C-alpha positions in Angstrom: -28.4 63.9 -52.7 -26.0 65.0 -50.0 -22.4 65.8 -50.7 -20.1 64.7 -47.9 -16.5 65.4 -47.2 -14.0 64.7 -44.4 -12.1 67.6 -42.8 -9.0 66.8 -40.7 -7.6 68.9 -37.9 -5.0 68.3 -35.3 -4.8 69.6 -31.7 -2.2 69.5 -29.0 -3.1 70.8 -25.5 -6.5 71.9 -27.0 -4.6 74.1 -29.4 -4.9 73.7 -33.2 -1.8 72.8 -35.0 -1.9 74.0 -38.6 -1.1 71.7 -41.5 2.5 72.3 -42.5 3.4 73.9 -39.1 7.2 73.9 -38.9 7.5 76.1 -35.8 7.2 73.8 -32.7 6.0 75.5 -29.5 5.3 74.3 -26.0 1.7 75.7 -26.1 0.5 73.0 -28.5 2.8 70.2 -27.3 4.9 70.2 -30.4 8.0 71.4 -28.4 8.7 68.8 -25.8 11.1 71.0 -23.9 14.2 69.5 -22.3 14.9 65.9 -21.4 18.1 64.3 -20.1 19.7 61.8 -22.6 20.0 59.3 -19.7 16.6 57.8 -20.1 14.4 60.8 -19.2 11.4 61.2 -21.5 8.7 63.8 -22.3 5.2 63.0 -23.6 2.6 64.9 -25.6 -0.9 63.7 -26.6 -2.4 64.9 -29.9 -6.0 64.7 -31.1 -7.0 64.0 -34.7 -10.5 65.4 -35.2 -12.9 65.4 -38.2 -15.1 68.5 -38.6 -16.5 67.3 -41.9 -19.8 65.5 -42.5 -18.3 62.3 -43.8 -16.0 59.7 -42.3 -12.2 60.6 -42.4 -10.0 57.7 -43.4 -6.5 57.6 -42.1 -4.7 55.8 -44.9 -1.0 55.7 -43.8 0.9 52.6 -42.6 1.7 53.5 -39.9 -1.1 55.9 -39.4 1.2 58.5 -38.0 4.5 58.5 -40.0 7.6 60.3 -38.9 10.7 61.5 -40.8 13.7 63.7 -40.3 17.3 63.2 -39.0 16.2 62.7 -35.4 12.9 60.8 -36.0 14.1 57.8 -34.0 14.1 60.0 -30.8 10.3 60.2 -31.1 8.0 57.2 -30.5 4.4 57.3 -31.7 1.7 55.1 -30.0 -1.8 54.9 -31.6 -4.2 56.0 -32.8 -6.2 52.8 -32.3 -8.4 53.3 -35.3 -8.0 54.3 -38.9 -11.4 56.0 -39.3 -12.6 59.1 -37.6 -16.4 59.6 -37.9 -18.0 62.9 -38.8 -17.6 65.2 -35.8 -15.5 62.6 -34.0 -11.9 62.5 -32.8 -9.1 60.0 -31.8 -5.8 60.5 -30.0 -2.2 59.4 -30.4 0.8 59.8 -28.0 4.3 60.9 -28.9 7.2 60.2 -26.5 10.5 62.1 -26.8 13.5 60.2 -25.7 16.6 62.1 -26.8 19.7 60.1 -27.9 22.0 63.1 -28.0 22.2 66.6 -26.6 20.9 69.7 -28.4 17.8 70.3 -30.5 16.2 67.1 -31.8 13.5 67.4 -34.4 11.2 65.3 -36.6 8.2 65.7 -38.9 5.0 63.9 -38.2 2.8 63.0 -41.2 -0.8 61.7 -41.3 -2.0 60.4 -44.7 -5.8 60.7 -45.0 -8.6 61.3 -47.5 -9.2 65.0 -46.8 -9.1 66.4 -50.3 -7.0 69.5 -49.4 -4.9 68.4 -46.4 -3.3 65.1 -47.4 -0.9 64.4 -45.9 -1.3 66.5 -42.7 2.3 67.4 -41.6 3.7 69.2 -38.6 7.1 69.5 -36.9 8.0 68.4 -33.4 11.2 69.0 -31.4 12.8 68.7 -28.0 16.1 69.4 -26.5 18.4 66.7 -25.2 20.4 67.6 -22.1 23.1 65.9 -20.1 24.9 66.4 -16.8 28.7 66.5 -17.0 30.8 66.1 -13.9 34.2 67.6 -13.3 36.4 67.4 -10.2 39.1 69.9 -9.2 41.6 70.2 -6.4 43.6 73.4 -5.9 41.8 74.7 -9.0 43.3 71.9 -11.1 41.2 69.3 -12.9 41.5 65.7 -11.7 40.8 63.3 -14.5 38.3 60.4 -14.1 40.4 57.4 -13.3 43.5 59.4 -12.4 45.9 57.0 -10.5 48.9 59.3 -10.3 48.4 61.6 -7.2 50.2 64.9 -7.2 50.5 67.8 -4.8 49.4 70.3 -7.5 45.8 69.0 -7.5 45.7 68.0 -3.8 45.6 64.3 -4.4 49.1 63.8 -2.8 48.9 64.9 0.8 52.6 65.0 1.3 54.3 63.7 4.5 52.4 63.7 7.7 53.6 62.5 11.2 51.7 59.5 12.5 51.4 61.0 16.0 48.1 63.0 15.4 49.2 65.3 12.6 46.8 65.7 9.7 46.8 67.1 6.1 43.6 68.4 4.4 42.6 68.8 0.8 39.4 70.4 -0.5 37.9 69.2 -3.8 35.2 70.9 -5.9 32.6 69.0 -7.9 31.4 70.9 -10.9 28.5 70.2 -13.3 29.5 71.6 -16.7 26.5 70.0 -18.4 23.1 71.3 -19.3 21.0 69.6 -16.7 21.1 68.8 -13.0 23.8 66.4 -11.9 22.7 63.8 -9.3 25.2 62.3 -6.9 23.6 58.9 -6.4 26.0 57.2 -4.1 25.5 56.7 -0.4 27.6 58.3 0.8 28.1 60.7 -2.1 31.9 60.3 -2.0 33.0 56.8 -1.3 36.5 55.5 -0.5 38.1 52.1 -1.0 41.6 50.6 -1.1 44.1 49.1 1.4 44.5 52.3 3.4 
């Protein structure tokens, strides 16, 4: 007779990810890098392969399970089949969509019938980033929604003669966040009100 056995392996970016790997790196796609918390995502595709001489059954429901404090920040799509033939492979996609700033992590788990690597686990992570705007006049912070102009922060221009005299204030826009800040208005600084 012929003895058969399934042998699972996982790759990301054509790089093997060891069972139990808890050190995510960008090289194998397990570290998704940085993504802004305002709807920016990062994606990695992973390959499940079978180097054995018998079919590999993926027995989990879902096939790729996830756990950990931030597992909801990672969405798994696929694989589309629960069996990997001998010498074959299938893929699944993971999308990182951070819900908060800082390091976000999860553990992916693939239950299977490989006799010595069931389940096959590895860690993934990404970093949530966010832009944070701050406005200053005369080196003094102006709060968002401030409706009390003062001379200290340059929002009260003082008294100016109506016969061609002017007063000027310079404001500084800072980004104190961890990713680029986009000024999306056209023009970037708008004005409204009776005057």
